[in-house]
N, C-alpha and C positions, 0 to 999 in steps of 0.2 A: 551184407556190411547194413545197420540197420538203420533206417531218416528218420535225421531227426526233428526234421521241419517240411509240411506239407500246406503250400500256402492253398489255398480255391478263392480266382479267381471264378464266379457268374458272369457269365457275358450273353447281353440280347441288344444286339444290332448298337454293337461297339468298335467299329469297320474304323472311325474314326480316333478312338481312344487307346484302344487295346497295344496298336506296339508301342504308343509310349511308355504305356504304362507295364507293357515287359520288361523295355530294355531298365529301365529306374529298379522295376524290381528284383532284374537278372545282378547288374551291377549290384546293389545292395546284401547280395548274397553270395558274389562274388568275393567280396571283403570279411565273410563271417566264417571263424572254424569248424564251422558247422555242416554237416550234411543239409540238403534237401530236396526240394523238387517243386514245379508249378505244375497247378491245374486247372487249363481252361475249359470249363461249362458252355459249351455253347447251346442256348435255349432258345429252339421259334424264329431267329433272324430272317429277312426276307431283304440281310443287306451280304455282303462280303466277311462275313466275321469266322465263322468254319473258316472260311478258305486260307485266312491271313493268322487266323492262329496255327494252322495246319503247317504253313508256308513258315512259318514263324517257328515252329517244334524242327524242322528240317536243319532247322541250323543249332542247335537248343536241346541236344537231349536228357536235360531234364523240364524239358515240358513236356506235358499231358493231355492230351486235347479229348475232349469228349462232343459229341455231341444228343442232343434232345429233343423226338421230334415237340413236345407240346413245351408249352410258353410257362415260365414260374419259374421265379427266384429261388423259393421256397425248391422245389422240382431236382433244380441245379445248382445247389448248396445239398440237398441230399446227395444227388450222385457222387459229387467229386469227395463227400464225408466215406462214400462205397472204398470208392478206389487208392483216398487214399494211403500212405503206406506210411507217417509221421507219425512220431509219437507225440507230437502234437500238430492239429491242426487251424489255420488261422484263416479264418474270411477274409475276403478283400472284397471292397466293389471296386470295378474297372476303373473307376476314372481317381484312384486313388487319390483324395481329398485330404487324405492325413499322409504327413511325409514319410514317407517309405522307411528312411530312417528309426522311425519312431516304434515300427514293427518287436524291437526288438525288446520295450519296456514288455512284452505280454508274455515269455517264458523265462524260462533259465538258463543263465543265469542272475539276472536284472529282480523276474518274478519269481519265488520262491514256493511249491507246495499251493497252488491253483489251481483249483479243477477245471473253472472257467473264467477268463478275461476279456472284457468288454470295452472299448471306448469310450467315452462319456465325454462329451460336451458340457459338461454342468462340473464333472468333478472341479476340487479346491484345484489351482493350477491349469485346468483350461482354458484356453482363448480358441474363438471363430470369427473368423477372417469375411470379412467384406458381406457378410449375410443379410437380408434384408430384414426390419426388425421383423412386417408382418409372416416371414420363416418362419421365424425366431417362437414368432410368437403361437402363430398353430400347428406346433411340434411340442410346445410347451403345455397347451392345452391338451392335445392327445396325450404327452404321455402320464399329466394326472388324469387321464382315461385309465390307463392302465396299471397305474399302482393304486387307485381306486378299487377296480375290477379283479385285477389280475398280479400283480409284482408288486407288491407295496416297498418303498425306500428308493428304490435303483431309479436313477435319477436319468438315463440315458437311454434305451433297448435298444434305440432305435436304428443306432450310429453302426454303419457294415462293416466292421472292422473288428472282428473278431476272433482269439484266441480256447481253441476247447483243447484237452489232454485226448488223447486218440480212444481212450477208454471211457470214457465219458462219453465222445461222440459216437461212438457206438453201438452205444446204450442208450441214450435221447434220442438217436434220429429214427431208432425201432417203433418210438410212437408216436413221432410227428405227421399229420394229419393235413395241414393248410399249403398250404404249393405259394402262396402271392405275397405280400409285402409285411403281413407281419407273421410270416413263418418263423424269423427270429421269438418274436415275443410269446413263441407257442415253444419251443425251444426252451428256451430260459425258464419258462415257465416249468415246465417238464424236471431240467435239470435243477431247479427248489426243488420241489415237490420231492426227484430220489437224491436229495439228503447233499447237493452238491453244493459246494462253495461256489461264489461268483463272484467279483470284483469288480470295480470300475477306475481304469488306466487314464489321467485326461493326459489329453490329447489336444494340438493345434491340429484347430481344423480347417477349409477352403471352401468358401460354398462358389457353390458352379453352379451355374447362373443352365447350363445345359438340360438339369435334375429333370428325371422322366414321369417323379413321382408330382401326380396333378391330386392338388389341393384338394378339391372338392371332390372330387369322385377316388380318391383314393383315402381319404379321411372316413368317407362314410362305409367305405369297403371295411377300413379297417374294422372300424367299432363296431361292427356286425362279425369281425373273426372274432373280437372281443370278448363277443359275449357267448359266439360258437365256443371258446374255449373254456370260460366256463361253463358252460350242457357239459364237453366232455369231460368234464375235473366231477361234474355232480353224474355222470357216466361210468366213474371208475374205466376211461379209456387210459388215464396216463399211472393211473394203478401199477406200481412194480412189480413185471413176470416173472418166472424161474429164467 
């Protein structure tokens, strides 16, 4: 029997948040009519994330756990996409800042005939909760750079919840070069470059004060990654290959 949905959770030093997130995800999946699996990819943690995930998997046969020695969210996501068995692959941040019930918005029957669906905090109908003004402002500045340099028209590429049809995920992940925070901008660029449809899904999103993003350090790193994506484009690294 084939699996309909694979939920991939990259996890770096998530020992405190991961159990609650897995509880919510499995509670949601338990009420759905489709088959599913959850994949946790631990990457370079210095805490008990991997052990906690393995212990949870012993009680839940639909949870598979993998470990990457190297740190990098992009690496963890790529590993998860390689291991996924579902017809649809859903990328899910470990903080679960989007209500778990909204996962159903991203694939059939609620959403039909879409290659890539991304959660958006900017699309009409989206609501942000408790986000400080300075975080929203810096996020909009970075998104403006993304739209100017790489992905025109997409209003929110950085929200950590995305659903990709499995055959599309297998295609675009072959061209992925980035392993850090901007990896998803690169994947979305590759998807658009290959002619796949991308839609933004408005969500309710709750600010998490424990976010691991450093505004100054990571914003500079992401900007440099945008320049690298443009360079890769000029070199033809993203051009479809047989």
